[in-house]
C-alpha positions as CSV (number, residue, x, y, z in Angstrom):
1,M,-57.3,29.3,28.2
2,E,-60.2,29.3,26.3
3,R,-60.9,31.6,23.7
4,S,-63.9,33.5,24.5
5,T,-66.7,31.5,21.9
6,I,-70.9,32.5,22.9
7,Q,-71.0,29.7,24.9
8,R,-69.3,30.6,27.6
9,S,-70.4,33.5,27.6
10,A,-73.9,32.9,28.2
11,I,-72.6,30.1,30.5
12,H,-71.2,32.5,32.5
13,D,-74.6,34.6,32.5
14,A,-76.5,31.7,32.9
15,L,-74.0,31.4,36.6
16,K,-74.1,34.9,37.6
17,R,-77.8,36.0,36.0
18,A,-78.6,32.7,39.2
19,G,-76.7,34.2,42.0
20,R,-76.3,30.6,43.3
21,P,-75.0,27.5,42.3
22,L,-76.3,25.4,39.6
23,L,-76.9,21.8,37.9
24,A,-75.7,21.1,34.7
25,L,-79.3,20.9,33.2
26,E,-79.7,23.7,35.1
27,V,-77.0,25.6,33.7
28,L,-78.5,24.3,30.2
29,E,-81.7,25.9,30.4
30,L,-80.7,29.5,30.8
31,A,-77.8,29.1,28.7
32,C,-80.7,27.9,26.5
33,E,-82.3,32.1,25.8
34,A,-79.2,33.7,24.5
35,V,-78.0,30.6,22.8
36,P,-81.1,28.0,21.4
37,R,-79.4,25.7,20.3
38,I,-76.4,25.0,22.9
39,G,-75.9,21.6,24.1
40,I,-75.5,20.0,27.4
41,A,-71.9,18.0,25.7
42,T,-71.2,21.2,25.4
43,I,-71.9,23.2,28.6
44,Y,-69.6,20.0,30.4
45,R,-67.0,20.7,27.9
46,N,-67.0,24.3,28.8
47,L,-67.8,23.9,32.9
48,K,-64.9,21.6,33.2
49,T,-63.1,23.8,31.2
50,M,-63.7,26.7,33.5
51,V,-63.7,25.4,36.4
52,D,-60.2,24.1,35.4
53,E,-59.3,27.8,34.2
54,G,-60.1,28.7,37.9
55,L,-63.2,30.5,36.9
56,L,-66.5,29.1,38.3
57,R,-66.1,26.3,41.5
58,Q,-67.8,23.1,41.6
59,V,-69.9,22.5,45.3
60,V,-69.9,19.0,45.6
61,L,-73.5,18.2,48.3
62,P,-73.0,14.0,49.4
63,G,-75.0,12.3,46.6
64,E,-75.5,14.6,45.0
65,N,-74.6,16.1,40.8
66,P,-71.7,18.8,41.8
67,R,-73.1,22.1,40.9
68,F,-71.3,25.0,39.7
69,E,-70.8,29.3,40.5
70,L,-68.8,31.3,40.0
71,S,-65.1,32.0,41.2
72,G,-64.3,35.0,42.9
73,H,-66.4,34.3,46.6
74,G,-64.4,34.4,48.9
75,H,-65.5,31.2,52.2
76,H,-68.5,30.4,52.1
77,H,-71.1,28.0,52.5
78,H,-74.8,26.4,51.3
79,F,-78.1,26.0,51.9
80,Q,-80.1,23.3,50.3
81,C,-83.8,23.6,49.9
82,K,-84.9,19.4,51.1
83,Q,-87.9,20.4,48.4
84,C,-86.8,22.1,45.2
85,Q,-83.7,20.9,46.4
86,K,-82.1,24.6,45.1
87,V,-78.9,25.0,46.3
88,Y,-77.8,28.9,48.1
89,D,-75.1,30.6,49.6
90,I,-74.5,31.4,52.7
91,H,-71.7,34.3,53.6
92,S,-71.3,33.7,56.8
93,C,-69.4,31.1,59.3
94,P,-70.4,30.5,62.6
95,T,-66.9,31.3,64.9
96,D,-65.7,29.0,67.4
97,L,-65.4,25.6,64.8
98,A,-62.0,24.2,67.1
99,A,-64.4,24.5,69.7
100,L,-66.6,21.2,68.1
101,A,-62.7,19.1,67.8
102,P,-62.2,16.7,69.5
103,K,-60.0,17.6,72.3
104,G,-55.8,18.1,70.3
105,F,-58.0,17.9,67.0
106,T,-55.9,20.4,65.5
107,I,-58.8,21.5,62.0
108,E,-58.1,22.6,58.5
109,D,-61.5,23.5,56.4
110,H,-64.5,23.2,57.0
111,D,-66.6,22.2,54.8
112,L,-71.2,23.7,56.3
113,T,-74.4,23.0,54.2
114,L,-77.6,24.0,56.0
115,Y,-81.4,22.2,54.6
116,G,-84.4,23.0,54.8
117,R,-86.7,25.4,52.8
118,C,-86.6,28.1,51.5
119,K,-88.0,30.9,51.0
120,N,-90.1,30.4,47.7
121,C,-91.2,26.6,49.0
């Protein structure tokens, strides 16, 4: 396990304050408030390490750069605003997904992303 550093703390706090999955550049912008000279290479290196350690998880949407969120949210889905491109957590899940699968198929996992406009757009 990596030692705790001011940079790691700034990254963790940035994700916690945002309360939604962030792109690395969004993490950089927020982390700079606490550590003004933090660089993008430091952000990427720490994001990778924190994912490897299980502290963060990647949110990968088709055709997008990965976003990062704190681990421990349990099973959830995401909403992406088509105007501002921000991604938000959805802490619910549709029921009876087995009915959507072709006859005879077994669902082992799923991922759901909703697209539209956020309340700020």
